C-alpha positions as CSV (number, residue, x, y, z in Angstrom):
1,X,-94.6,52.2,71.4
2,X,-92.7,55.1,73.0
3,X,-93.2,58.6,71.6
4,X,-90.4,60.9,72.6
5,X,-90.7,64.6,72.2
6,X,-94.5,64.6,71.9
7,X,-95.6,64.8,75.5
8,X,-97.7,67.9,76.2
9,X,-98.3,68.5,72.5
10,X,-101.7,68.4,70.7
11,X,-102.6,66.0,67.9
12,X,-105.7,65.8,65.7
13,X,-106.4,62.2,64.6
14,X,-109.1,61.9,61.9
15,X,-111.0,58.7,61.7
16,X,-110.3,57.9,65.4
17,X,-113.6,56.1,65.9
18,X,-112.4,52.8,64.5
19,X,-109.5,50.9,63.0
20,X,-106.0,52.2,62.9
21,X,-107.1,55.8,63.7
22,X,-108.5,54.5,67.0
23,X,-105.3,52.7,67.8
24,X,-103.2,55.7,67.1
25,X,-105.5,57.9,69.2
26,X,-105.1,55.5,72.1
27,X,-101.3,55.4,71.9
28,X,-101.1,59.2,71.7
29,X,-103.4,59.6,74.7
30,X,-101.4,57.0,76.7
31,X,-98.3,59.0,76.0
32,X,-99.8,62.4,77.1
33,X,-100.3,63.9,73.6
């Protein structure tokens, strides 16, 4: 999944300890968010 326009920005992911929140947090971190 490529995230364009989000590099260098901040994101708050609630529920990031498990499930889909964890997956979203990993993708955002991988893309520099």
